[in-house]
N, C-alpha and C positions, 0 to 999 in steps of 0.2 A: 623931834624934827620929822617931817613927813617922809623923807627919803628912807629913814630907818625901817619903816613899815614895809618897804619893798625888798627886804633882805633876801627873801626866797627868790624873787625874780632876778636880783643881782647875782646870786650864786648860780642859779640855773643857767643863766646866759653867759657865764664867765668864759667857758671854753670857746663858745661861738664868738665872743668879743675878741678873744685873743687870736682867733683865726682871721677875723676881719681886720684887726689892727695888729699886724705882726710886730710893729714897733714896740708895742707894750710888752712883748716877750722879753725885751731888754730888762724890765724891772726884776723878774725873778733871777735872771742871769746876773744882774748887778748885785742882787742880794747875796747870791752864792759867792761871787767874787769878793764882796765886802766882808762876808763872814770868814772866808779863808784869809784875807788880808789882816783882819783883826786878830785871828788866832795866831798867825805867824808873828805879828808884831808883839803880841803879849808874850809869846814863848821866847822871842828874841830879847825882849826887855827883861823878862825874868832871868834869862840866862846871864845877861850882862850884870844885873843887880846882884845875883848870887855867886857870880864867878869868883870873887875874892875868897868867899867862904869855902867854895868847892875846892879851889886851888890850895888853900891852907889845909883842908882835910886830907887832900891827896898827898901833900908834902909830909904830913904827919903820919902817913900810911894808915889813915883811918877812913871812915865812911862819913858821908855828909847826909843829913836828913833835915829838910826844912822844918821849922817850928810849926806847931799846930795852928797858931793864930796867923802866921805868915801864909801858910798853905791855904787856909780857909779864905783869907783875904784875896789871894791870887785867883782861886777858883770863883769867888764871888764876882770879881771884875771880869772874868771870862764869861760867866753867865750874863752879867749885865750888858756887856758890849754886844754879845750875840743876840740877846733878846731885843735890844734897841734896834740893831740893824734889821732883823727879821720883821719886827712890827712896823718899822718905818717904811720899808718897801712894800709890805702887805697893805699898809694904809694908802700908799701911793697907787697901788694896783686897784684896790677897791674904789678909790676916788675916781680913777680914770674910767672904771667900768660904770660907775654911776653917771658920769658925763655921757657915756655912750647910750645908756638906757634913757636918758633925757633927750636924746636926739642929737647930741653934739658929736664932734670929731676929736676925741682926746688924744693928747700926745704924752710922751714920757715926761716932758717938762711940766705939763698940767698936773699930772699925778704927784710928781715930786714937789711942786709948789704947794699943793694942798697939804701934803705930808709935812713939809717944812713949817707950815703955819701951825701945825699941831705938835711941833717938836718937843715943847715943854712937857705936855701931858704924856707924850709917848715915852719920854725919858722917865717920868714918874712911874709909869706903868712898868717899864723895864726894871726899875728898882724893886717894885713890889714883886714882880714875877721872879726875879733873881733871888730875892729873899726867900720866897716860898720854895723855890727849887733847891736852895741850899739847905733849908731846914729838912725837907723831905729826904734829900740825899744823906744828911747826917743821921737821920732816924734809921734809914735803910742800912747804913754802914755799921751802926753801933747797936742794933737791936737784934733780938732773937727772930725766929721765923714768924712769930705772931706780930712782932713789931714791924717787920718788913711787909707783912701782908696788910697791916693797917695803913702803913705809909703808901703802899701801892693803891689801896682803895681811896685814900685821900687824894692821891695824885690823879686818879681817874675822875673823881668828883670835881677837882680843880679844872681839869681839862674840859669837862663838859660845861662847867659854869662859865668858862672863859671863851667858849666857842664864838661868841659874837662881839668880843671886845674890840676887834679891829674896826668893823663898821661903826660901832658906838664911838670909838675914838675919832673916826673920820668925820662923822656927821653930827655928833652931839657934843656940846661944850661941857664935858664932865671930867672930874678928876678920876684918879685910878680906882678908888673905892666905889664911887658912884658908878663908874663904868663897869666894874665887876658886878654890882647889884643889877644894873640894867641888862647886862649880858645874861645873867642867871635868869632874870625875868623873861627875856626873849626866848631862852632855851626852854623854860617851863611851858611857855605859851605855844611854842612851835616845835616841840621836841621830836616829832616824827620825821616828816620829810625834810625839815630844815637841817637836821643833823646829817642826813645823807648828802644833801646839797652842799653844805658847808665843807664836808669832808672832801667832796670832789674839788671844790675851789681851793682848799688848802693843799691838795695833793700836788699841785703845781710847785709850791714852795717846798713840800716834803721831798720831792725828787731833785729839785735844782739847788736848794740851799742845804746841802748835806751837813755842814758843821752845825747848823741850827737844830736839825732834827735829832742830833745826838744829845741834846739837853734833856734833863730828866722829866720835865713836865712841859 
């Protein structure tokens, strides 16, 4: 789609767009609030689910430790929920910025509407990203120094390859694997100034969506 070729212009003007359309600042704020709400909800739900086991362990004067599979599943859902929230609101913001670049006057509702129309593929991407994050975290936690170094390098490669996933999800009708390939292609083609520009664009969410930036990749 033609608009994806304007990624650099989209990124370069992102801060100016946010200054002109202060309403759009609600999107990263909503992203941060949603991440916090998701985290609190998952913690509360886990506490209620495990409460009988914890209470029984305390009554027996023992200690309680969650099972390996249960813990991994809980962490996976934490990653999945937060990745979904962050990518959803990023997609909304990128879509609104694109409307501005085309001469329109975007609103928060416009961005959310476009993001909602991509909700299926955003969820699929969140599943893929959460899976990769879990695998890398497991490797880092259970490996020697060399293994942790390899996992870190793979994590860096993953981060670079996925730099342009959000605009790809916003503007191209691609599944998660195809979106990853397309993002990697865009990165290879524009790896210089594009990376700097995209970092500036993502900095908004890095600062305002704190729970999300704590994820491993």
